[in-house]
N, C-alpha and C positions, 0 to 999 in steps of 0.2 A: 372850471379847470378840469381837464381830463386826467384822472389818476392812472399811474402805471399799475398793471396787474401785479398781485403779490408774487414774490419769487416762489418757485417750486420748493417743496420741502426737501431737505437733504436726506430725510429718513425714508427708508423703504421697508415694506412688510414682506415676509417670506411666506405669507398665507394668502389664500383667495377668500376674501370676505363674503363672496356670493356663493361659495360651494357648500354643499351639504356634507355632513360627517363631522369628525373630530380632527382638527388640525392643530398641531403644536409647532410653533415657530418663534420668530423674534421680530421686533422692530430694530432694524440695523441703522445706527446713528454714527456716521463717520466721525472719528476722533483721532486726529494725528497727534502723537505724543512722543516723548523721548524714547520709550521702549517699543514703540510700534508706529512707524512712520505712516502707514496706511491702515491704521487700526480702526476699530469701531466699538461702540458700546452696543451690546446685544441685550435688548430688553425682552424678557420672556413674554410670550403672547399665545393665547389659545382662542380659537374660534370654533364653536361647537353649535350645531343646529341642524334642523331638518325642515324643509318646506317653507311655505309662506307663513309669516307671523311676526309678532313684535320682536324687538331687539332690546336686550338689557346690556349696558356697558358697565362692567365691574372694574374698579381700580382700587389698588391698595398701595401702601408705602409711598404716597405722594411725599410724605416725610419719612426718611429712612429709618427712624428709630421707633416706628409704630408697627407692631407685629401681628395683631389679630387678623388684619386684612390679608397679608401674605400667606399666613397659615391656612385660613379658610379658602382663599382663592386658588392657591396651588392644589389644595385638596379637591376643590370643585372642578378644576381643569382636568384632574386625573380621573375623577369618578363620574362625571356627568355623561350620560349615555344619549347620543343623538337620537336613537330609536324611540326614546320616550318623550321627545320634544316636538313642539310645533312653534317654530321661531328660532331665535338665535341668541347665544350668549357670547359676548366679546370680553375676554378675561385678561387683565393685566395685573398680576399679583404684586408687582413691584415696579410701579410706574417710574418713580425716581430711582432707577436701578443703581447709579453710582452712589447715591446716599444710602440706599438699602444695604449695599455690600460693605459700606464703611460704618454702618450703624449710627449715622448722624442725621440730624433734621434736614440740613441743607447739603447740596452737592459738594463733594470734595474737589470736583473738577473746576467749577467756576464760582462756588459759593452761593449758587442760586437756590432760592426757596421756591420750589415748583408751584406750591399753592398760593403764591403771590406773584406768579409770572405769567398768568393768562391775560389776554389770548395768545401771547407768545409772539415769536418773530423768527421766520425761517433764516434770517441773516444774523441772528444773535448767537449767543453761546449755546452749549448743549442743553441747558435747562430751558431756555427760551424756545429752542427748536422742538423739544418734547411737547411743551405747551401748545405750540403752533400746530403740530401734527394732530394732537388730540382735538383741538378746536376745529380745524378745517377738514380732517379726514375721518375722525371717529365719532364726534358728536353728531354730525349729520346722519349717521347710520342708526343712532340710538333713539328709542322711545322713552326709556327709563335709564337713569344714570345712578349708580350707587358708588360713592367714594368712601371707603372705610378708613376711619381715623381712630386713634386713641391719643392718650396724653403724651406719648413720647417719654423722654427721660426726665422732663421737668414738671409734668402735671399728672394727676391721677383723677379719673372721672368716675362718677356714678354712671353705669352703662346706659346709654340711650341712643336712639335713632333720631335724627333731626332734620327739620326743614326750616325755611325762612318765610317771613311774611312777604307776600307778593301782591302786586297791583291787580293781576289777573285772578279773579276769584275762582274760575274753573281750574286753572293751573294749580292754584293754592289747594283746592279740594283734592285734586288727584295726588298731589305730593303728600298731603296729610294721610290719605288712604294708604299710599305706598309705605310711608314711615310706620304706620300702625301695623300693616301687614308684615313688615320685617320682624316684628315680635320681640324687640328688646324690652327689658323690664320697664323702661320709660320711653316716651316720645317727647321731643322738645321742639318748641317754637323758638328757634335760636337767634340770638343777636350776636353779631360779629364786632370785635373791636376794630379790625382792619379788613374790611370786605373787598378792598380793591385788589384786582389781579387774581381772584380765586376761581378755581374750576366751578365752584358753586354758582357764582353770579354769571359766569360765561354760559354755562348750560341753561340756567334759568332764562337768560336773555334770549336764547334760541327757542324758548318755549318747551324745553324738555322737563319731564318729571324728574326732579333731582332730590336724592336722599343722601345724607351723610350720617356718620356716627361718631360718637366718642365712647370707646369701650375700654375703660381702665387706663393703664399707662405705667409710669415708673420705669420706662425703658425695658419692659419685659411683657410677657403675656401670661395670663392666668387661665386655668382650666375653665373657669366659669365664663370668662369673656370670649375665649376661643369657641366654646359651645354656642354662645349667643351668635357669634359671627357665622359659624357653620350652619346653624338653623336658619339664620336670617337670609342668607343668600338664596337658599332653596325656597324659603317662604316667598321671597320677592319674585322668583321665577313662577311660582304657582299663582301669585297675585296677578302677574302679567298674562297668564294663560299659556305660558311656554311649557310648563309642566302641568300634568293633569291634577285636578282637585284643588280646592281652595286651601289657603294656608290655615293652620289650626286657629280656631276662634279663641280669642282671649280679650278680656276687657282692656281697652286702651287707657293708659294712665299718662296724662299730658302734663308737661311743665312748660312754663313760659318765662322769658327773660324780659321784663317790661321796660327796663331802662339801663343806662350805663352804670347805675348804682349797683348792678349785679356784680360788677368786676371790682375786686379789692386789690389795690396795687401797693407794693412796698414803697415806702418813702425813705428808707435807710437801709444800710447793709447790716447783717447780723446773723446770729444763730437762730434758726426757726424752731419754735416750740409749738406744734399744732395743738389746738384745744378742741377742735371739732373735726369730724371725719366725714367724707362723702356719704350721703344718705341720711344724715342726722338733721333734725329740725332745729332751726335757729330763730332767735328773736332779734329785732333791731336793737343795737347797743350791746349785744352779747359779744364776748371776746372770742374771736376766731383763731388768733395766733398771737404769740409773744415773740418779739424780735430782740434777742439778747445782744448787747454790745460785745464787740470782739476785742477791743484794744485794752480795756482796763476792768478790774473788778470794782465792785461798789456802785456801779451805775444801774439804775432801774431799766427794765426792758421797755421797748416801745410796744404798745398794745394795738393790735388791729381789731377793730370792732365791726360787727355786721351793720351795714347801712340800711337793711330792710329785713322784714320777716321772710322766711322761706325755708328751703331745703338746700344744704350745701351740696353742690353738684361737682365741684372740682377743688383740689388743693395743690399747693406747691409741694413737690417731692424732695428736692435736694435739701440737705441739712443747713446749708448757708443760702442767704439771699442777698440781693443787691438792689439799689433803687431802680424802680421801674418793673421789677418782676411781678407777675400776677401771683398773688398769694392764695386767693380763694375766689370762687364764683358761687353766687346764690341764685336760685330760680324759685318760682312760685308754682305750686300745684294748682291746676285749673281743669275745668271741664273741657272736652274737645271743642265744643262750640265757642268757647271763650279764648282759645289759645291765640288765634290771630289778633283778636282785639287787645289782649294783654301785651302782645309783642309790639304794638304800635308805639311810636316814639312819644315819650312824655318828658317834660322837664324835671330835673331833680327838685324835689320838694324841699322847702325850708324845714330843717329838722331842729327839734328842741332837745334831742338826746345828745350825749357827748359826741365829739368828733370821732372819726374812724380810728385815729391813732392818738395816743397820749402816753406819757411815761409815768411810771410809778405804780401802776395797777398790778396787783399780784393775785387777785382772786377772780375766778371765772364766774 
C-alpha cells in the first residue's frame, strides 16, 4: 500500500542553514490562542559557521526546568566566532520554549513532554510539531548531536555526559569518544527507564553520534555545573574539528548502569530523609533514604535500601515523595572498554540481602 507523504511542517526558520557567518533568528511555530489569534511560539535559534565541515546540533531545555543547557548555549551563540570555525553549529538553547518560559518540565500549552514525543507529528500539538521539525529538518543536517539535560526540579545528579549501548559498534565507539571529549567529571553508559519517544533514540536510529548529559538539578543551576556545560560545548566543537585544536586531555572516568536495579522507586508517600548524596559510594543493602509517614506520629519510616554496590548518581530532591517517584539511582564505576558490556541487559539476580524497603529500621 502506498503511503501518503508526510505533511509539511508548520514551523519555519528565519535563518539560512547553508549560509556562512553568525545568524540569530527563531523557529516560528504558529499558535492561535485567546490573546493572539494569529500568534506564534518563537523558539530562539542560532546558526554559526564557515565553510565546509561537520555540523554539531546543540539543544537545551528539552525539559523547561533544566538550566545548564540554556545558560551554556545562549552564551555559546553570543560568543562563537565563525571566523575561527570550519563547519557549523546549530544552537537551540531552549528547544521546549513554552516549558522553558514557564519553568516546567512539560509544555504549559499542551502538557507535552518533548523528550518523550519523538519523532513527532506535523499534524499534532505544538510539542509534537517541535519534535517533528527536529527529526525531519535538523537531525539530517547534523553529524553530532548534544542534548544537554540536568535533573530539573525533582532530581539532582552527579554531573556526567552519557551515551547508550548501541548495536552498531562503530557508532558506539564514536559516541563514547564524543562523550569523553565533552569533559564532564564522569561519562556514563546510560540505561533509560522509558526510552520510547526520546530525541536520543531517534538520533541514534538515524546513525548520528548522540551525547546527552545530566548536570546537577534541583530546579536551578550551580556555578560548577554551568562551568562544565560551558567547557563541554566548546570541547565537543574541538573534538568535531570545527574549532582548532583538540579538547583538553583528561582521563575518562566511566560509569555504567547494568540493570533496572539501578533505579530505586518509592513505594509509599512520605517525608524524605536522604541518607546518601550523589557521588558517595554505597553497598548493597545500605540505607539510601527513609520515608517518614505523614498522617500520624509513632509509625516507623519506610527504608529504601541499595539493591547493588556502586556510586549514587542521582537522588530525589523534593522533601515529600509519592508512590512511583524515583528516589535514587546507582551506577558502577567501570573501565572504558567495559562500559558497553556492563550496560547490556541482565536479569535481576536473586538477592539474599533484605528487600529494598522495610519499616522499623533506624540506623544507617
